[in-house]
C-alpha positions in Angstrom: -27.9 3.8 -12.3 -27.2 3.5 -8.6 -25.0 0.5 -9.1 -23.0 2.1 -11.9 -22.4 5.3 -10.0 -21.4 3.6 -6.8 -18.6 1.5 -8.4 -15.9 4.2 -8.5 -16.6 5.0 -4.9 -16.3 1.4 -3.9 -13.4 0.6 -6.1 -11.0 3.1 -4.7 -11.3 2.0 -1.0 -11.0 -1.6 -2.2 -7.8 -0.8 -4.1 -6.4 1.0 -1.0 -7.3 -2.0 1.2 -5.7 -4.3 -1.3 -2.5 -2.4 -1.2 -2.3 -2.5 2.6 -3.1 -6.2 2.7 -0.9 -7.1 -0.2 2.1 -5.4 1.4 1.5 -7.3 4.6 1.2 -10.6 2.7 4.5 -9.9 0.9 6.3 -9.2 4.2 4.6 -12.2 5.9 6.0 -14.7 3.3 9.4 -13.0 3.0 12.0 -14.9 5.0 12.5 -13.6 8.5 15.9 -12.0 9.1 18.4 -13.8 11.3 17.7 -13.0 14.9 13.9 -12.4 14.4 11.4 -15.0 15.5 8.7 -16.1 13.1 6.0 -14.7 15.5 7.7 -11.3 15.6 8.1 -11.2 11.8 4.4 -12.1 11.2 3.3 -9.4 13.7 5.5 -6.9 12.0 3.8 -7.8 8.7 0.4 -7.2 10.3 1.7 -4.0 11.9 2.9 -2.6 8.5 -0.4 -3.5 6.8 -2.3 -1.7 9.6 -0.1 1.4 9.4 -0.5 1.6 5.6 -4.2 1.1 6.1 -4.3 4.0 8.5 -2.4 6.2 6.0 -4.6 5.3 3.0 -7.9 5.1 4.9 -9.8 2.6 2.8 -12.0 2.4 6.0 -12.3 4.6 9.1 -9.2 4.3 11.3 -11.1 2.4 14.0 -12.3 -0.2 11.4 -8.7 -0.6 10.1 -7.5 -1.2 13.7 -10.2 -3.9 14.1 -9.0 -5.6 11.0 -5.5 -5.6 12.4 -6.6 -7.2 15.7 -8.6 -9.8 13.7 -5.6 -10.6 11.5 -3.4 -11.1 14.5 -5.8 -13.5 16.3 -7.0 -15.4 13.3 -3.5 -16.2 12.2 -2.6 -17.2 15.7 0.2 -14.6 15.7 -1.2 -13.3 19.1 -3.5 -14.8 21.6 -6.8 -13.0 22.2 -5.7 -11.7 25.6 -2.6 -10.2 24.1 -4.4 -8.8 21.1 -6.9 -7.0 23.4 -4.4 -5.9 26.0 -4.2 -2.3 24.6 -7.7 -1.6 25.7 -6.7 -2.0 29.4 -3.8 0.4 29.1 -4.2 3.2 31.6 -2.5 5.8 29.4 -5.1 5.1 26.7 -7.9 5.8 29.2 -6.2 9.0 30.1 -6.5 10.0 26.4 -10.2 9.2 26.1 -11.1 10.9 29.4 -9.2 14.0 28.3 -11.4 14.1 25.2 -14.4 14.2 27.5 -12.9 17.0 29.5 -12.2 19.0 26.3 -15.9 18.7 25.4 -16.7 20.4 28.7 -14.3 23.3 27.8 -16.0 23.8 24.5 -19.6 23.1 25.7 -19.4 25.7 28.6 -17.8 28.3 26.4 -14.8 28.5 28.6 -12.4 28.0 25.7 -13.8 30.9 23.7 -13.8 33.1 26.8 -10.1 32.4 27.4 -9.3 33.2 23.8 -11.2 36.5 23.7 -9.7 37.5 27.0 -6.2 37.2 25.6 -7.2 39.1 22.5 -8.6 41.9 24.7 -5.3 42.1 26.6 -2.7 41.6 23.8 -4.5 42.5 20.6 -3.7 46.2 20.1 -1.1 45.2 17.5 -1.1 42.4 14.9 1.9 40.8 16.6 0.0 41.0 19.9 -2.9 39.2 18.2 -0.5 36.4 17.2 0.7 36.1 20.8 -2.9 36.0 22.0 -3.5 32.9 19.9 -0.3 31.4 21.2 -1.4 32.1 24.8 -4.8 30.5 24.1 -3.2 27.4 22.7 -0.8 27.2 25.7 -3.6 27.4 28.3 -5.9 24.9 26.5 -3.2 22.4 25.4 -2.7 20.7 28.8 -6.3 19.5 28.9 -7.5 19.2 25.3 -5.8 16.1 23.9 -6.8 16.7 20.3 -4.8 19.4 18.5 -7.5 19.3 15.8 -10.3 19.9 18.2 -8.3 22.6 20.0 -7.4 24.4 16.7 -10.5 23.8 14.6 -13.1 24.1 17.4 -11.7 26.9 19.5 -8.9 28.9 18.0 -9.5 28.8 14.2 -13.0 30.3 14.3 -11.7 33.2 16.4 -8.8 33.7 13.9 -11.2 33.9 11.0 -13.5 36.2 12.9 -10.7 38.6 13.8 -9.3 38.5 10.2 -12.6 39.3 8.6 -13.2 42.1 11.1 -10.2 43.8 9.5 -11.5 43.0 5.9 -8.8 40.3 5.4 -10.4 37.5 3.4 -9.1 34.7 1.2 -9.3 35.0 -2.6 -9.8 38.8 -2.9 -6.2 40.0 -2.6 -6.6 41.0 1.1 -5.1 37.8 2.5 -1.9 39.5 3.6 -3.6 42.4 5.5 -3.6 40.3 8.6 -5.3 36.9 8.0 -2.3 35.1 6.5 -0.1 36.1 9.5 -2.7 35.0 12.1 -3.4 31.7 10.3 0.3 30.6 10.1 1.0 31.9 13.6 -2.0 30.0 15.1 -1.1 26.8 13.3 2.5 26.8 14.4 1.4 27.6 18.0 -0.9 24.6 17.9 2.0 22.3 17.2 4.4 23.9 19.7 1.9 23.5 22.5 1.2 20.0 21.3 4.8 19.2 22.1 4.6 20.8 25.5 2.2 18.4 27.3 1.6 14.7 27.4 -2.1 15.4 27.1 -1.9 17.9 24.3 -2.1 15.6 21.3 -3.7 12.2 21.0 -0.6 10.3 19.9 1.7 11.6 22.6 0.7 8.8 25.0 1.6 6.4 22.3 5.1 7.6 22.4 5.1 7.5 26.2 3.9 3.9 26.1 6.5 2.9 23.5 9.2 4.4 25.8 7.8 2.5 28.7 8.1 -0.7 26.8 11.8 0.0 26.6 12.0 0.7 30.3 11.8 4.5 30.1 9.2 6.2 32.2 7.7 9.5 31.0 5.2 11.1 33.4 2.9 14.0 32.7 5.1 16.2 35.0 8.4 15.1 33.6 7.2 15.8 30.0 5.8 19.2 31.0 9.0 20.2 32.9 11.3 19.2 30.1 9.2 21.0 27.4 8.6 24.2 29.5 11.6 26.4 28.7 12.1 25.4 25.0 8.3 25.5 24.5 7.9 29.0 25.9 10.9 30.3 23.9 9.3 28.9 20.7 6.0 30.5 21.6 7.8 33.8 21.9 10.2 33.5 19.0 8.1 31.9 16.2 5.5 34.7 16.0 8.3 37.3 15.8 10.0 35.3 13.1 6.8 35.0 11.1 6.1 38.7 11.6 9.5 39.5 10.2 9.4 36.9 7.5 6.1 38.1 6.0 4.8 41.1 7.9 1.0 41.8 7.8 0.0 44.9 6.1 -1.9 46.0 9.2 0.4 46.6 12.1 -1.9 48.4 14.5 -5.2 46.7 15.5 -6.8 49.0 18.1 -10.3 47.6 17.2 -9.4 44.0 18.1 -9.5 44.4 21.9 -12.9 46.3 21.5 -14.3 43.5 19.4 -13.1 40.9 21.9 -14.6 42.8 24.8 -17.9 43.0 22.9 -17.8 39.3 22.5 -17.2 38.8 26.2 -20.0 41.2 27.1 -22.3 39.2 24.8 -21.2 36.0 26.6 -22.1 37.6 29.9 -20.6 36.7 33.3 -19.1 33.3 33.8 -21.9 30.9 34.3 -22.0 28.0 36.8 -20.7 25.5 34.2 -17.6 27.6 33.4 -16.7 28.1 37.1 -17.0 24.4 37.7 -15.0 23.6 34.6 -12.3 26.1 35.6 -12.1 24.7 39.2 -11.9 21.1 37.8 -9.1 22.1 35.4 -7.2 23.7 38.3 -7.6 20.5 40.4 -6.4 18.4 37.5 -3.3 20.4 36.9 -2.4 20.2 40.6 -2.9 16.4 40.6 -1.0 16.0 37.3 1.9 18.0 38.6 2.1 16.6 42.2 0.5 13.3 41.5 3.7 11.2 41.9 4.5 12.2 45.5 0.7 11.8 46.3 0.6 8.4 44.6 -2.2 9.5 42.3 -1.8 8.4 38.7 -2.6 10.9 36.0 -5.4 8.7 34.7 -6.9 8.5 38.2 -6.7 12.3 38.4 -8.5 12.6 35.0 -11.2 10.2 36.0 -11.8 12.2 39.2 -12.2 15.3 37.2 -14.6 13.6 34.8 -16.7 12.4 37.7 -16.9 15.9 39.2 -18.2 17.2 35.8 -20.8 14.3 35.7 -22.0 14.8 39.3 -22.4 18.6 38.7 -24.1 17.9 35.3 -21.6 20.1 33.5 -21.4 17.0 31.3 -24.1 14.4 30.9 -23.7 10.8 30.1 -25.2 11.6 26.7 -22.2 13.9 26.1 -19.9 11.0 26.9 -21.6 8.6 24.6 -21.8 11.1 21.7 -18.0 11.9 21.9 -17.3 9.9 18.8 -13.8 11.2 18.3 -12.8 9.9 21.8 -14.1 6.4 21.3 -12.6 6.2 17.7 -9.2 7.4 19.0 -9.4 4.9 21.9 -9.9 2.0 19.5 -7.1 2.7 17.0 -4.6 4.1 19.5 -5.1 1.2 21.8 -4.5 -1.2 18.9 -1.3 0.5 17.8 -0.1 0.5 21.4 -0.8 -3.2 21.7 1.1 -4.0 18.5 4.1 -1.9 19.4 4.2 -3.4 22.9 4.0 -7.0 21.5 6.7 -6.2 18.9 8.9 -5.1 21.7 8.1 -8.2 23.8 8.8 -10.5 20.9 12.3 -8.9 20.5 11.7 -7.2 17.1 12.5 -3.7 18.4 15.7 -4.8 20.1 16.8 -6.6 16.9 16.1 -3.5 14.7 17.9 -1.2 17.2 21.0 -3.4 17.3 21.1 -3.6 13.5 20.8 0.2 12.9 23.2 1.0 15.8 25.8 -1.1 14.0 25.9 1.5 11.3 27.0 4.2 13.8 29.3 2.0 15.8 32.3 4.2 15.0 30.6 7.5 15.9 30.0 9.0 19.4 26.5 8.9 20.8 26.0 12.7 20.6 26.6 13.2 16.8 24.8 9.9 16.1 21.8 11.0 18.2 21.7 14.4 16.5 21.8 12.7 13.1 19.0 10.3 14.1 17.0 13.3 15.4 17.2 15.2 12.2 16.3 12.2 10.1 13.4 11.5 12.4 12.2 15.1 12.1 12.4 15.5 8.4 11.0 12.1 7.6 7.7 13.6 8.6 7.4 14.9 5.0 6.4 11.3 4.3 3.6 11.1 6.8 0.1 12.5 6.9 -0.1 12.6 10.7 1.9 12.2 13.9 0.3 8.9 14.8 1.6 7.2 11.7 5.0 8.8 12.2 5.3 7.7 15.8 3.9 4.2 15.1 6.3 3.6 12.3 9.5 5.1 13.6 9.5 6.1 17.2 10.3 2.9 19.0 12.9 1.9 16.4 14.7 5.3 16.5 14.5 5.4 20.3 15.9 1.9 20.7 18.7 2.7 18.3 19.6 5.9 20.1 19.7 4.2 23.5 21.8 1.4 22.0 24.3 4.0 20.8 24.7 5.4 24.3 22.2 8.3 24.3 20.6 9.0 27.7 17.3 7.1 27.5 15.0 9.8 28.8 16.6 12.5 26.7 16.2 10.4 23.5 12.6 9.5 24.4 11.6 13.1 25.0 13.4 14.6 22.0 11.8 12.1 19.6 8.4 12.8 21.2 8.8 16.6 20.9 9.9 16.3 17.3 6.9 14.1 16.5 4.8 17.2 17.0 7.1 20.0 15.8 7.7 18.3 12.5 4.0 18.3 11.7 4.2 22.0 10.7 6.1 21.6 7.5 3.3 20.5 5.2 -0.4 21.1 4.6 -1.1 17.4 5.4 1.2 16.7 8.3 -1.3 16.8 11.1 -5.1 17.1 11.7 -5.3 20.9 12.0 -3.2 21.5 8.9 -5.9 21.0 6.3 -8.2 23.2 8.3 -5.8 26.1 8.5 -4.4 25.7 5.0 -8.0 25.2 3.6 -8.9 28.7 4.8 -7.1 29.9 1.6 -5.0 32.7 3.1 -1.7 31.1 2.1 -0.5 29.5 -1.2 0.9 26.0 -1.1 4.5 27.2 -1.9 4.3 29.8 0.9 3.0 27.2 3.3 5.8 24.8 2.6 8.5 27.6 2.6 7.3 29.0 6.0 7.0 25.5 7.4 10.6 24.7 6.4 12.0 27.9 7.9 10.0 27.4 11.2 11.3 23.8 11.4 14.9 25.1 11.5 14.0 27.7 14.2 12.3 25.1 16.3 15.2 22.6 16.0 17.7 25.2 17.0 15.6 26.3 20.0 14.7 22.8 21.3 18.1 21.2 20.8 20.0 24.4 21.8 18.2 26.1 24.6 16.3 22.9 25.3 19.6 20.9 25.6 20.9 23.4 28.2 17.6 23.2 30.1 17.6 19.4 30.1 21.2 19.4 31.4 20.0 21.6 34.3 17.2 19.1 35.0 19.7 16.2 34.9 18.1 14.5 32.0 21.5 14.0 30.5 
């Protein structure tokens, strides 16, 4: 009986793995295009198989990444040192350390305290509640590198609590009282803030590393400075658009600040762990902002902050070892960074960029860049996460844009920002999407309709107001 029942569960992953491997084999034996070396073509085949494996998930993402490394070394496509080079990448260590820092924010209760504080200040109206969720996301995004952890562990539970406090629950006809508005506003805020900081989403450093492979440096401070104005405008405009688009039935929420204050009273005064966590975050932000003139790399700053938390026992070594998401992300993200870097070194990205740029040779760089940006943005309908989107398309589109004459840093930042903002169009486009959609406050057609409208709003803001701001900064 056990064997019979287990077969369907085994068969589906096997089929998925077979699809990924089969696609890689087909590409492997297909003749390499003119201008592409055999090593580059074979690595591209392994890269495609790895990406498809990450999309289909026949095995956990880390396990799929290990298969990719094994394939690259067993076939002698890459040497062992090259195949393992991603694990020594300093940006990857910034990501994993940031996960540990986020555990401290959640463990000490500082994240919840920040959220309830904003609700107590801004929550007298439903629109104000929406802005309080946006403000919470903005404060936490710079130091919590997982938008899923930030949304699912901190913001989403508070959204559900506030919604149910006003008798707005899924499935009983009360969804639109206030819950639907708060759900869609919080979700969109999660993605806007993910675009605002290098450390706000796990795959952002992957984009930064791919840009570095093309000779374009993106620092924590340059990313944050470029995203500041368009990001703040989006945080202000999007809740208002959602409020007008589908207004909640409850407009006044005088009880929300009282409820938040009750939660804060129940939490008591800030404890020792929260104060240390707050001071550590303040130090980190200072080092990330002024690290370049001080010759302190952002990873060194993060490591310093982590050591402070360990010395003061806000975090224990057991906390570090048990942070499974951090180590899992470190493995698959380092693998993708390695493959993307090696493809660039082997000349594949340059070949692809030159090939695509030839299609736009008669068009100026600006219209060509805008067209590429829109194609990149809306291609996210095909992806179930920003990581796969960035891995598959970022380097190629960036190389093409630069080859067409677009300012390198401008192109690198726009594609990075759009990797996050485009995730809000579907219920599967990023990690937090299934959490928020699964709450049941919005139907699937409403989710997609709202996502499409907000996508247009964000594109106008980031390319319009953002474009002016980037001109002021001298990015183009």
